[in-house]
N, C-alpha and C positions, 0 to 999 in steps of 0.2 A: 318707571322704566329703567332708570339708571341703576336702581338697586337690584333689579333682576339681572341686568348685564353683569354687575359686579359679582353677584352670587354665582352665575354661570361660569365666569372667568376663574373665580376661586376654586370651584369644583373641578374645572378642567386642569388647573395647575396641580391640585392634589392628586388627580387621576394620573397625570403624567409622572409626578414624583413617585407615586406608588408603583407604576409600571416600571420606571427606571430602577427602583430599588429591587424589584423581582428579577430584572434582567441581569444575568451574570456578566461579569467583566470579560474582556477578551483573554486576560491572563487566566481567569477561572476556567474558561472554555478550553484553553490549551491544556491546563493541568488535568481537567476532567478526561480529555481524550487520551492523554498519556497514561493516567491511572487505569482507565478502562482497558487499554491495550495490554498492560502487564497483568492486571488482575484476571482478565479472561484467560490469559495464558496459564496462570497459576491454577485456576479452577479446572481448566481442561486436563491438567496434569495432576489434579488432586493434591496440589500443594496448598491445603486450606490454611495452614498456619501463616504462610507468607502472604496469602490474600488478605487474611484478617488483619495482619500487621499493617500492610500498606493502606487498607481502607480505613481502619480506625485512626491512623495518623491523618489521612486526607479529610475525613468528615469533621475533625476538630477545627479546621480552617475553612471548610466549605460545607456548613451544616445543612444547606438547602439543596445539596446535590442528590436528588431522588434516585438517580441511577446507581450512585455509590452505595446508598443505604440498601437498595435491592440486591446488589452484588454481595454486600456484607451478609445479608440474610442467607443468600445461597451458600456462602462459605461456612456460615454457622451450621446450616443444615448438613452440609457435607461432612463436618466434623462431629455431628451428632448433638450439637448444642441447640436444640429446637426451641427452647424458651427464649433464648437470646435472638434467634431468628425471627420469632414472632414480634419482638420489640423493634428490631431494626427494620423489618419490612413494614411495620406500622408507621415508622418514621418516613419511609419511602412514599407511603400512601398520602401523607400530609402534603407532599410537594409534587404529587403525580400530575402529569398533563393528561389531556384527553387521549393522546396516543399511547400512553404507558399505563393507565389505570387498570385496564383489563389484565395486563401481564402481572402487575403487582398484586392484584386481587387473587390471581391463581396461585402465586407464590405464597401469599399469606395463608390461603386455604391449605396448601401443602404443609407449611410449618405447623399450623394448628392440628392437622390430622396426625402428623408424625408425633406431636406432643400428647396425643390421646384425646383431644377435644374435637371429636368427630361431628358433634351437633353444630358447633360454631363453624367448622370447616364446611359443612353442608350448606349453611346459610350463606357463607361467603361465595361458594361455587354457584349458588342460585343467582346471587348478585352479579357475578362475573358472566354468567350465561346470558345476561341481557346485552352484553357487548359483543358485537359481531366478530371482532378480531379473535376472541378466545371462546366463543360460544360452543363450537364443536368439541374442543378439548374439555371444557367444563362439563358438558353433557356426558362425555365418555367417562370422566372421572367420577361423576355422581353414580353412574351405573355400577362401578366396581369399588365404591368407597368402603374402606375397612379401617377401623381405628388403629393408629400406630404404624400404618404402612404408608410409604411415600406414594404420592399421586403419579399417574403416568406422565411421561415427558410432555411438556407443552408444545403443541403444534399450532403455530400461528397461521391465521388466514391473512397472509401478507398482501397488501396491495402492490400494484406496479409502481415503482419508484423511478422518476426521471430526474436527472441532474444535468446542468450545463455549466461549463467552466471555461473561463478565458484567462490565459496567462501571458505575461510579457516579461522577457528577460533581456538584460543588457549586460555586456561584459567585454572581455578581452581574450584573444587567442594569440599565443606567442608564435605559433608555427602552423598556420592554416594549411599550407601546401605540403606539410610533412617533409620539408627539405632536410637533407642529410647534414651532418656536422660539417663535412667538407664544403658543401655549398654555402652553409650559413657563414662560414669564415670569409667568403668572398663577395657577399652581397649586403645591401643595406637592410636594416631591421624591418623597415616599412615594406619591403618586397615580400615578406612572408607573414608578418604580424598584422593584426587588424582588430579594431573594435567590432563587436558582433551584436546583432539584434535578433531576438527570437520571439515570434508571436505564435501562440498555439491555442486552438479552440477544441473543446471536447464535449460531446453529448453522450450520456450513458443511461442505461436502463437496467433495473433489476426486477425480477419477478419470480415467484415460486414455480417450480417445475419438478414433478416426480420426487417429492420429499427432499428437494434441494433448491438451490438458487441458480437461475439462469441469468447471466449478465452479458450485456452487449455494449459496445462503445464504438464511437466514430470519432477519430482524431484527425485534425488537419492543421497545417501551419506553414510558416516560412522561416528560413534561416538566412540572414543577409549580412555580408561583410562590406565595410566601407572602403578599405584599401583596394586600389584598382587591380593589383596583381592577384588579390584573393577573391575577386568577384566572380571568377569562373566556378567557385565552390558555393555560390549562392544556391539555395535549394528550396524546392517546394516538396512537401511530404504529406502523406495521408496514410491512415491505417484503419482497418476494420477488424474488430476482434469479438470473439464469443467465448464464454467460459461457463461451465456447469460444475457445481460442487455440492456435495451433500453437506448438511449442517454438521459441523464437528461435534463429537461427543467425547466425554472423558474416557480415556483408555480404549478408544476405538480407532481402527485404521480408517482414514478418510481418503476419498478418491476425487481428483479433479481432472476435467478434460476440457481443453480449449482449442481454438483455432484462430490464428492471426494472419491477416493479409496486409502487407506493407508495401508501399510504392513510393519511390523518390525520383524527382526530376532534378538534374544538375545543370547549371548554367555553363558548363564547359564548352558546349556547342549550341548555345541558344536554347537550352532546356530540351534539346533533342536526345540527350543522353539520359537514360532512365534505368532503374533496376526495380524489380519486385520480388517479393519472397512470400511464400505461403507456408505456414508452420502448423503442424498438428502437435498439441502439447499435453500429453498425459502425465499426471503426477500422482504419487501415492505418499501419504504422510502417516507415519507411525508415531504416536505419542508414547513417551516413556513415563514411568511413575514418579521420577524425581526431577520434574521441571524441565525435561528435555524432549525433543522430538526429532525424528530423522525423516528426511524427504528424499525420494528417488524420482528423478525426471527422465523421460525418454522421448524428447521431441524429435520429430523428423521433418525435413523441409525440402522445398525446391526453390531455387532462386534463378532469376533470369536477368542478365546484364546485356545491354546493347554494346556493340564494339564501335569505337571510332573508326572512320574510314582509313584504311591502310594499316590498321593494327594487326598484329600477328595472331593466328588462330591459337597459338600456344598461350596467349594472354586472355582467352575466353574464360571468365569466372562462372559462367552459367552451369547449373547442375544440381543434383540432389545432395543431401547431407543428413547426418544424424548425430545425436549427442546423447551421452550417458552421464548423468550427474548425480552425486549423492551429497547431501548437506546435513549438518547437525546443528540444531539451535538449542540453546540452553539459557535460562534466566539466572542471573546473579544479582540478587537484590532487585533494584529497579532497572538494571541494565539487561540487555539481551545480546549474547554472543552467537555468531553464526560462522561455521567453518565448513569447508567442503572440498571435493575433488571433481574434476570434469574432464571428459575426453570427447573430442569432436572429430569426425571425419567428413571432409568435403570432397565429393567426387566431381570436381570441375571438369568441363569438357577440355579446357586447355591445360596442358601438362604443367605449366608454370604456376598454376593456382590449386592443384590437387594437394591437400594438406591434412596433416594430423595435428591436433591441438591438445595440449595437456595444460590444465590450469588449476591453481589452488586459490580460491577466493576466501577472504576473511572479512568480517564486518562486526562492528560494535555500535549499538544505539543506546542512548541514555537520556532521560529527562534532566534538564539543567535548571539553573536559577532563572527568575523573571519570566517564567512561562516558556523558556526556550527548550527545544528538543534537538539533540545533536547526534550525528552518526559519523563514524570513520569506516572507510572501506579500503582494503588493499587486495590486489590480485597479482600473483606472479604466474607467468605463462610461457610456454615454449611452443612455437609453431614450426613444423618441419615440412618443407616443400621438397620432398625427396626426389620427385620426378622432374623438377625444374632443371634448366640447363646448368646453372651453377651449383645445384644441390643445396639450395638456400635453407638456413635455419635461423629463426629469429627468437630472441628471448626478451621479454618485456616485464616491467614492473609498473603498476598503476596504483596511485594513491589519491583518495579524495576525502574532503571534509565538508560536511553540510551542517548549517545551523538554521533552524526554522522556528517561526513563531506565528501564532494566530493573533491578529490585531483587532479583528471584529468578527462578528458571527460568520461572515462570508469572505473575509479577506485573510490571506495567508502570505507571508513573506519568507524568503530564505536567501542565504548566501552560500554559494557553492564554490569551492576551490579544488582544483585537480592538477595532478602532475603525472607525466608518463615518460619513461625512458625506455627506448627500444635499441637493443644491440643486435647485430646480425653478422653472418659470415659474408654478406654482401655489403660493401662499403656504403652504397647509396641508401641502404635501409637503416643506417645508424642515425637516430635523431632523438631530440627531446621536445616535449610539448607541455606547455603550461596554460591553464585556462582559469578564469575567474568569472563568476556570473552572479548578478543580483536578480532574483525572480520575485514577481508578485502575481498572485492569482486571485480571481474573484469568482465565487460560486453563486449562480443565480438560483 
């Protein structure tokens, strides 16, 4: 009996060791996510040489990354190197999971057929046709199979995908009440600065709809300050959003349409003060041939604010508004640069808050060492309240730095630091704000 117990324990240990060896480390998972992000960008813009360079460097250090081998095969097919595509997609099939095997088989058949081996391509499509995820596309490809010609684009029978996320953030805010420079010179630091706790939960779903993807998400949370003077800014918040987008294709204009509803309750009068905003968000994205794309957004919104008792009607911020924005994104090596222009008009009911906003956003994101991913964001803006009593104009500069890393399959951590300086023709609106936050999120 003891011998049997020993045998079972030994088998269990070897099974666990084998499983652990196959499970990628948290650093590998982060690197895989970063590489996929940039390579998919290169493929969409037909920058096949850059994609091949990035992937061949990656698989040297992570030879069991099936997704990377598959993308490398796609890059080789795009550049006309079909025999190399056969080899690399063959590597992907060695490490394929149940969820990806059908996709890789279809790509393997595509590479074979482009290389002129239509008989083996037919046999591979028949095998792929046994997998529900790609069976419809495999059948359609068999019906039009012609040696030396690319197969039709793969259309996946995607299942509905649910995700749940819980995030906790702890940090410090130097100017919760947005007190002006003049006020800050006369009060204690603790009257406006405070540690802050943020707890956020999110449930999201993605499902195929009309040759695109329909995504919905529900978010809720709390934002709390410990300093007594800042506690009137404690907030409860929630949002419900919907987005529909076509699957992006190389050199094709893509369209996205969304709607977001956001509501906030503020503790300034015992959570009786609230605001809500509903925004319709259409966007058009045009990819360029040399690693760049331009996006145009035209969101329109309506927001509703409650007024505190005795507040002036001129301070009513409720009303519709619209935005016109254009941004350009371009990849440089493994980094991604984004720049743009934005104009917004808010038709507030109160004259003091009718405003025109002009903004110039810039951002840079880059994979770093030890599995870290970093981003820098800067935005300069001017807001003109031309109908307000003092004819107020504000100018602001915002800067933020974020460093993030995945520590396990479901755990992600980040450090965010931000600074803002606002100058104005109104003395009470001249202020500086600094924040720092440590965030950890867990995906169920």
